[in-house]
A tleap script that builds the chain and sets N, CA, C and O, in Angstrom:
source leaprc.protein.ff14SB
mol = sequence {
  NMET SER GLN ILE LEU LEU GLY ASN ILE PRO
  PRO GLU ALA SER ILE ASP ASP ILE ARG ALA
  LEU LEU GLN ASP LEU GLY VAL PRO GLY LEU
  GLY GLU ILE THR LEU ALA GLU GLY LEU SER
  ASP ARG LEU ALA ALA LEU ILE THR LEU ASP
  LEU GLY ASP THR GLU ALA GLY ALA VAL SER
  GLN GLN LEU ASN GLY HIE LEU TRP ARG GLU
  ARG MET LEU SER CYS ALA HIE THR ASN LEU
  GLY TRP GLY CGLN
}
set mol.1.N position { 15.256 62.632 95.851 }
set mol.1.CA position { 15.032 61.763 94.493 }
set mol.1.C position { 16.364 61.057 94.886 }
set mol.1.O position { 17.459 61.487 95.247 }
set mol.2.N position { 15.824 59.734 94.665 }
set mol.2.CA position { 16.785 58.861 94.218 }
set mol.2.C position { 16.949 58.045 92.861 }
set mol.2.O position { 16.157 58.125 91.923 }
set mol.3.N position { 18.184 57.182 92.893 }
set mol.3.CA position { 18.424 55.833 91.967 }
set mol.3.C position { 18.906 54.487 92.669 }
set mol.3.O position { 19.474 54.176 93.716 }
set mol.4.N position { 18.667 54.197 92.156 }
set mol.4.CA position { 18.898 52.582 92.405 }
set mol.4.C position { 19.618 51.777 91.006 }
set mol.4.O position { 18.872 52.289 90.172 }
set mol.5.N position { 20.098 51.311 90.576 }
set mol.5.CA position { 20.972 50.311 89.725 }
set mol.5.C position { 20.715 48.829 90.295 }
set mol.5.O position { 20.967 48.492 91.453 }
set mol.6.N position { 20.106 47.891 89.172 }
set mol.6.CA position { 19.575 47.181 89.152 }
set mol.6.C position { 19.954 45.629 88.149 }
set mol.6.O position { 19.496 45.067 87.154 }
set mol.7.N position { 20.750 45.480 88.861 }
set mol.7.CA position { 21.622 44.411 87.813 }
set mol.7.C position { 21.289 43.044 86.990 }
set mol.7.O position { 20.066 42.909 86.958 }
set mol.8.N position { 22.125 41.720 86.147 }
set mol.8.CA position { 21.188 40.722 86.321 }
set mol.8.C position { 20.254 40.434 85.697 }
set mol.8.O position { 19.952 39.275 85.409 }
set mol.9.N position { 19.514 41.630 85.318 }
set mol.9.CA position { 18.351 41.218 84.677 }
set mol.9.C position { 18.564 40.729 82.851 }
set mol.9.O position { 19.295 41.071 81.922 }
set mol.10.N position { 17.282 39.611 83.108 }
set mol.10.CA position { 17.163 38.781 81.474 }
set mol.10.C position { 17.227 39.226 81.128 }
set mol.10.O position { 17.037 40.352 81.586 }
set mol.11.N position { 17.564 39.062 79.894 }
set mol.11.CA position { 17.315 39.845 78.450 }
set mol.11.C position { 16.425 39.336 78.030 }
set mol.11.O position { 16.531 39.793 76.892 }
set mol.12.N position { 15.299 38.535 77.972 }
set mol.12.CA position { 14.167 38.894 77.096 }
set mol.12.C position { 13.406 40.522 78.312 }
set mol.12.O position { 12.746 41.454 77.854 }
set mol.13.N position { 13.638 40.421 79.186 }
set mol.13.CA position { 13.030 41.778 80.525 }
set mol.13.C position { 13.005 42.849 79.141 }
set mol.13.O position { 13.766 42.985 78.183 }
set mol.14.N position { 11.592 43.595 79.610 }
set mol.14.CA position { 11.208 44.484 79.096 }
set mol.14.C position { 11.366 45.727 80.800 }
set mol.14.O position { 11.465 45.752 82.027 }
set mol.15.N position { 11.282 46.514 79.574 }
set mol.15.CA position { 10.961 48.053 80.849 }
set mol.15.C position { 9.417 47.539 81.783 }
set mol.15.O position { 9.336 47.295 82.987 }
set mol.16.N position { 8.267 47.492 80.685 }
set mol.16.CA position { 7.316 46.831 81.284 }
set mol.16.C position { 7.538 45.747 82.330 }
set mol.16.O position { 7.210 45.927 83.503 }
set mol.17.N position { 8.045 44.723 81.938 }
set mol.17.CA position { 8.234 43.722 83.276 }
set mol.17.C position { 8.268 44.331 84.256 }
set mol.17.O position { 7.336 44.559 85.026 }
set mol.18.N position { 10.250 44.927 84.385 }
set mol.18.CA position { 10.545 45.482 85.217 }
set mol.18.C position { 9.287 46.009 86.233 }
set mol.18.O position { 8.720 45.519 87.210 }
set mol.19.N position { 9.168 47.228 85.496 }
set mol.19.CA position { 8.011 47.993 86.282 }
set mol.19.C position { 6.904 47.030 86.998 }
set mol.19.O position { 6.319 47.406 88.014 }
set mol.20.N position { 6.711 46.018 86.517 }
set mol.20.CA position { 5.783 44.724 86.880 }
set mol.20.C position { 6.514 43.763 88.454 }
set mol.20.O position { 6.101 43.131 89.426 }
set mol.21.N position { 7.595 44.135 87.939 }
set mol.21.CA position { 7.939 43.889 89.176 }
set mol.21.C position { 8.589 45.021 90.376 }
set mol.21.O position { 9.067 45.342 91.464 }
set mol.22.N position { 8.469 45.075 90.049 }
set mol.22.CA position { 8.841 46.577 91.189 }
set mol.22.C position { 7.516 46.516 91.880 }
set mol.22.O position { 7.506 46.074 93.028 }
set mol.23.N position { 6.003 47.042 91.133 }
set mol.23.CA position { 5.421 47.442 91.285 }
set mol.23.C position { 4.996 46.547 92.549 }
set mol.23.O position { 4.830 47.030 93.669 }
set mol.24.N position { 4.749 44.392 92.061 }
set mol.24.CA position { 4.182 43.776 92.619 }
set mol.24.C position { 4.978 43.528 94.226 }
set mol.24.O position { 4.584 43.156 95.331 }
set mol.25.N position { 6.513 44.035 93.547 }
set mol.25.CA position { 6.727 43.988 95.375 }
set mol.25.C position { 6.240 45.151 96.080 }
set mol.25.O position { 6.678 45.173 97.230 }
set mol.26.N position { 5.425 46.207 95.772 }
set mol.26.CA position { 5.213 47.852 96.628 }
set mol.26.C position { 6.402 48.260 97.104 }
set mol.26.O position { 6.733 48.553 98.253 }
set mol.27.N position { 7.165 48.245 95.838 }
set mol.27.CA position { 8.693 49.475 95.355 }
set mol.27.C position { 7.645 50.775 95.335 }
set mol.27.O position { 6.798 50.959 94.461 }
set mol.28.N position { 7.967 51.927 96.875 }
set mol.28.CA position { 7.047 53.083 96.245 }
set mol.28.C position { 8.039 54.314 95.428 }
set mol.28.O position { 9.257 54.467 95.524 }
set mol.29.N position { 6.987 55.154 94.560 }
set mol.29.CA position { 7.889 56.370 93.813 }
set mol.29.C position { 8.162 56.262 93.248 }
set mol.29.O position { 8.940 57.134 92.861 }
set mol.30.N position { 7.952 55.112 92.408 }
set mol.30.CA position { 8.041 54.377 90.902 }
set mol.30.C position { 8.401 55.513 89.421 }
set mol.30.O position { 7.504 56.036 88.760 }
set mol.31.N position { 9.844 55.692 89.163 }
set mol.31.CA position { 10.136 56.743 88.791 }
set mol.31.C position { 10.434 56.065 86.942 }
set mol.31.O position { 10.101 54.941 86.567 }
set mol.32.N position { 11.032 56.987 86.194 }
set mol.32.CA position { 11.556 56.754 85.099 }
set mol.32.C position { 12.803 56.052 85.134 }
set mol.32.O position { 13.830 56.371 85.733 }
set mol.33.N position { 12.515 54.760 84.201 }
set mol.33.CA position { 12.868 53.171 84.259 }
set mol.33.C position { 14.231 53.376 82.592 }
set mol.33.O position { 14.115 53.798 81.441 }
set mol.34.N position { 15.087 52.936 83.219 }
set mol.34.CA position { 15.854 53.214 81.816 }
set mol.34.C position { 16.876 51.936 81.148 }
set mol.34.O position { 17.964 51.951 81.723 }
set mol.35.N position { 16.818 51.232 80.460 }
set mol.35.CA position { 17.243 50.082 80.299 }
set mol.35.C position { 18.569 50.099 79.405 }
set mol.35.O position { 18.553 50.486 78.237 }
set mol.36.N position { 19.883 49.580 80.151 }
set mol.36.CA position { 21.225 49.592 79.440 }
set mol.36.C position { 21.168 47.834 78.688 }
set mol.36.O position { 20.844 46.700 79.040 }
set mol.37.N position { 21.773 48.621 77.336 }
set mol.37.CA position { 20.630 47.474 76.744 }
set mol.37.C position { 22.882 47.082 76.363 }
set mol.37.O position { 23.840 47.830 76.555 }
set mol.38.N position { 22.823 45.559 75.779 }
set mol.38.CA position { 24.212 45.818 75.149 }
set mol.38.C position { 25.930 45.105 75.391 }
set mol.38.O position { 27.075 45.067 74.941 }
set mol.39.N position { 24.785 44.509 76.731 }
set mol.39.CA position { 25.475 44.360 77.929 }
set mol.39.C position { 25.737 42.169 77.482 }
set mol.39.O position { 26.227 41.440 78.344 }
set mol.40.N position { 25.477 41.835 76.659 }
set mol.40.CA position { 25.167 41.420 76.616 }
set mol.40.C position { 24.215 40.040 77.102 }
set mol.40.O position { 23.373 39.662 76.287 }
set mol.41.N position { 24.341 39.269 78.445 }
set mol.41.CA position { 22.846 38.572 78.483 }
set mol.41.C position { 22.957 39.184 79.926 }
set mol.41.O position { 22.010 38.921 80.667 }
set mol.42.N position { 23.940 39.938 80.425 }
set mol.42.CA position { 23.028 40.689 82.151 }
set mol.42.C position { 22.979 42.126 81.658 }
set mol.42.O position { 23.816 42.891 81.179 }
set mol.43.N position { 21.781 42.201 81.933 }
set mol.43.CA position { 21.091 44.204 81.560 }
set mol.43.C position { 20.950 44.545 82.305 }
set mol.43.O position { 20.762 43.710 83.189 }
set mol.44.N position { 20.889 46.056 82.752 }
set mol.44.CA position { 20.930 46.706 84.140 }
set mol.44.C position { 19.863 47.842 83.097 }
set mol.44.O position { 19.504 48.145 81.960 }
set mol.45.N position { 19.769 48.074 84.335 }
set mol.45.CA position { 18.631 49.843 84.233 }
set mol.45.C position { 18.462 49.876 85.526 }
set mol.45.O position { 18.079 49.080 86.384 }
set mol.46.N position { 19.001 51.489 85.478 }
set mol.46.CA position { 18.609 52.556 86.150 }
set mol.46.C position { 17.856 52.803 86.763 }
set mol.46.O position { 17.206 51.768 86.615 }
set mol.47.N position { 17.079 53.584 87.680 }
set mol.47.CA position { 15.854 52.951 88.152 }
set mol.47.C position { 16.061 54.451 88.884 }
set mol.47.O position { 16.933 54.731 89.707 }
set mol.48.N position { 15.034 55.320 88.363 }
set mol.48.CA position { 14.722 56.966 89.321 }
set mol.48.C position { 13.417 56.822 90.786 }
set mol.48.O position { 12.500 56.116 90.365 }
set mol.49.N position { 13.210 57.158 91.881 }
set mol.49.CA position { 12.833 56.915 92.630 }
set mol.49.C position { 12.203 57.952 93.255 }
set mol.49.O position { 13.031 58.822 93.526 }
set mol.50.N position { 10.977 58.272 93.641 }
set mol.50.CA position { 10.784 59.963 94.453 }
set mol.50.C position { 10.938 59.005 95.361 }
set mol.50.O position { 10.273 57.971 95.415 }
set mol.51.N position { 11.993 59.395 96.237 }
set mol.51.CA position { 12.296 58.718 97.745 }
set mol.51.C position { 14.010 59.175 98.445 }
set mol.51.O position { 14.789 59.452 97.533 }
set mol.52.N position { 14.454 59.247 99.455 }
set mol.52.CA position { 14.724 60.149 99.582 }
set mol.52.C position { 16.662 58.879 100.009 }
set mol.52.O position { 16.600 57.658 100.151 }
set mol.53.N position { 17.657 59.478 100.073 }
set mol.53.CA position { 18.982 58.523 99.411 }
set mol.53.C position { 18.169 57.258 100.969 }
set mol.53.O position { 17.990 56.071 100.698 }
set mol.54.N position { 17.895 57.672 102.062 }
set mol.54.CA position { 17.957 56.346 103.102 }
set mol.54.C position { 16.781 55.390 102.123 }
set mol.54.O position { 16.996 54.249 101.715 }
set mol.55.N position { 15.822 56.002 101.945 }
set mol.55.CA position { 14.338 54.990 101.313 }
set mol.55.C position { 14.687 54.103 100.360 }
set mol.55.O position { 14.316 52.931 100.301 }
set mol.56.N position { 15.472 54.727 99.540 }
set mol.56.CA position { 16.240 54.947 98.288 }
set mol.56.C position { 16.671 53.135 98.501 }
set mol.56.O position { 16.164 52.080 98.120 }
set mol.57.N position { 18.472 53.710 99.722 }
set mol.57.CA position { 18.517 52.398 100.358 }
set mol.57.C position { 18.195 50.735 100.633 }
set mol.57.O position { 18.642 49.620 100.362 }
set mol.58.N position { 17.370 51.236 101.184 }
set mol.58.CA position { 16.753 50.363 102.363 }
set mol.58.C position { 15.821 49.918 101.037 }
set mol.58.O position { 16.043 48.718 100.872 }
set mol.59.N position { 15.068 50.294 100.236 }
set mol.59.CA position { 14.836 48.832 98.464 }
set mol.59.C position { 15.913 48.618 98.254 }
set mol.59.O position { 15.860 47.505 98.777 }
set mol.60.N position { 16.877 48.684 97.949 }
set mol.60.CA position { 18.246 47.941 97.255 }
set mol.60.C position { 18.393 47.790 97.335 }
set mol.60.O position { 19.149 47.274 96.512 }
set mol.61.N position { 18.551 47.181 99.544 }
set mol.61.CA position { 19.054 46.119 100.014 }
set mol.61.C position { 17.760 44.481 99.340 }
set mol.61.O position { 17.737 43.344 98.867 }
set mol.62.N position { 17.143 45.360 99.711 }
set mol.62.CA position { 15.741 44.047 99.936 }
set mol.62.C position { 15.335 43.802 98.409 }
set mol.62.O position { 14.267 43.199 98.299 }
set mol.63.N position { 16.029 44.179 97.080 }
set mol.63.CA position { 16.024 44.207 96.127 }
set mol.63.C position { 17.481 43.052 95.867 }
set mol.63.O position { 17.569 42.303 94.894 }
set mol.64.N position { 18.458 43.148 96.923 }
set mol.64.CA position { 19.699 42.985 96.550 }
set mol.64.C position { 19.307 41.617 96.324 }
set mol.64.O position { 18.170 41.461 96.771 }
set mol.65.N position { 19.786 40.524 95.802 }
set mol.65.CA position { 19.395 38.527 95.594 }
set mol.65.C position { 18.204 38.550 95.699 }
set mol.65.O position { 18.042 37.729 96.602 }
set mol.66.N position { 17.307 38.873 95.449 }
set mol.66.CA position { 15.902 38.503 94.943 }
set mol.66.C position { 16.125 38.152 93.868 }
set mol.66.O position { 16.860 38.845 93.164 }
set mol.67.N position { 15.375 36.549 93.210 }
set mol.67.CA position { 15.607 35.738 92.421 }
set mol.67.C position { 13.995 35.940 91.587 }
set mol.67.O position { 12.809 35.856 91.908 }
set mol.68.N position { 14.971 36.322 90.076 }
set mol.68.CA position { 13.257 36.885 89.527 }
set mol.68.C position { 14.107 36.217 87.963 }
set mol.68.O position { 15.257 36.307 87.533 }
set mol.69.N position { 12.912 35.584 87.497 }
set mol.69.CA position { 13.118 34.518 86.206 }
set mol.69.C position { 14.438 33.815 86.310 }
set mol.69.O position { 15.384 33.753 85.525 }
set mol.70.N position { 14.262 33.370 87.341 }
set mol.70.CA position { 15.504 32.158 87.917 }
set mol.70.C position { 17.200 32.994 87.223 }
set mol.70.O position { 18.170 32.439 86.706 }
set mol.71.N position { 16.932 34.588 87.532 }
set mol.71.CA position { 18.169 35.501 87.979 }
set mol.71.C position { 17.817 35.595 88.864 }
set mol.71.O position { 16.602 35.589 89.062 }
set mol.72.N position { 19.291 35.815 90.471 }
set mol.72.CA position { 19.309 36.736 91.052 }
set mol.72.C position { 20.362 38.443 91.190 }
set mol.72.O position { 21.515 38.728 91.513 }
set mol.73.N position { 18.933 39.326 90.657 }
set mol.73.CA position { 18.709 39.916 90.449 }
set mol.73.C position { 20.288 40.623 91.176 }
set mol.73.O position { 21.077 39.765 91.574 }
set mol.74.N position { 20.668 41.911 91.318 }
set mol.74.CA position { 21.695 42.671 91.814 }
set mol.74.C position { 21.261 44.139 92.358 }
set mol.74.O position { 20.664 44.865 91.563 }
set mol.75.N position { 21.510 44.586 93.583 }
set mol.75.CA position { 20.915 45.893 93.438 }
set mol.75.C position { 21.638 46.841 94.054 }
set mol.75.O position { 22.364 46.210 94.822 }
set mol.76.N position { 21.853 47.916 94.162 }
set mol.76.CA position { 22.488 48.993 94.207 }
set mol.76.C position { 22.207 50.779 94.588 }
set mol.76.O position { 23.047 51.297 93.852 }
set mol.77.N position { 21.883 51.307 94.923 }
set mol.77.CA position { 21.737 52.798 94.610 }
set mol.77.C position { 22.677 53.406 94.199 }
set mol.77.O position { 23.818 52.955 94.100 }
set mol.78.N position { 22.207 54.831 93.821 }
set mol.78.CA position { 23.383 54.440 93.327 }
set mol.78.C position { 22.752 56.433 93.084 }
set mol.78.O position { 21.634 56.932 93.213 }
set mol.79.N position { 24.147 57.066 92.691 }
set mol.79.CA position { 24.055 58.857 92.432 }
set mol.79.C position { 24.479 59.222 90.683 }
set mol.79.O position { 24.800 60.297 90.177 }
set mol.80.N position { 24.286 57.498 89.900 }
set mol.80.CA position { 25.102 57.647 88.328 }
set mol.80.C position { 23.598 57.961 88.158 }
set mol.80.O position { 22.702 57.489 88.858 }
set mol.81.N position { 23.380 59.209 86.670 }
set mol.81.CA position { 22.850 59.821 86.005 }
set mol.81.C position { 23.259 59.295 83.921 }
set mol.81.O position { 24.241 59.627 83.257 }
set mol.82.N position { 21.890 58.312 83.433 }
set mol.82.CA position { 22.367 57.886 81.988 }
set mol.82.C position { 22.042 59.145 81.580 }
set mol.82.O position { 21.345 59.963 82.179 }
set mol.83.N position { 22.829 59.300 80.060 }
set mol.83.CA position { 22.480 61.069 79.895 }
set mol.83.C position { 21.357 62.068 80.221 }
set mol.83.O position { 20.327 62.439 79.659 }
set mol.84.N position { 22.165 62.414 81.669 }
set mol.84.CA position { 20.708 63.226 82.363 }
set mol.84.C position { 22.325 64.336 82.010 }
set mol.84.O position { 22.315 65.540 82.263 }
savepdb mol mol.pdb
quit
């Protein structure tokens, strides 16, 4: 299991919206998505992937800089764990 941190998410985006985006992009091994609210208009989400670190790093590189809803997303492979 690995995690990625997806940032600069539009404020109106929901967990379901994020899951749909990742599924549309073919991201494998999607697990739990935790949305960090209260970051003004630049939300972030911690996403658990059922992947190894190498694969999660590759997913992170592909998502970093992806344009979604007029936002340039940021993404990084992380070992953070909110509330765990």
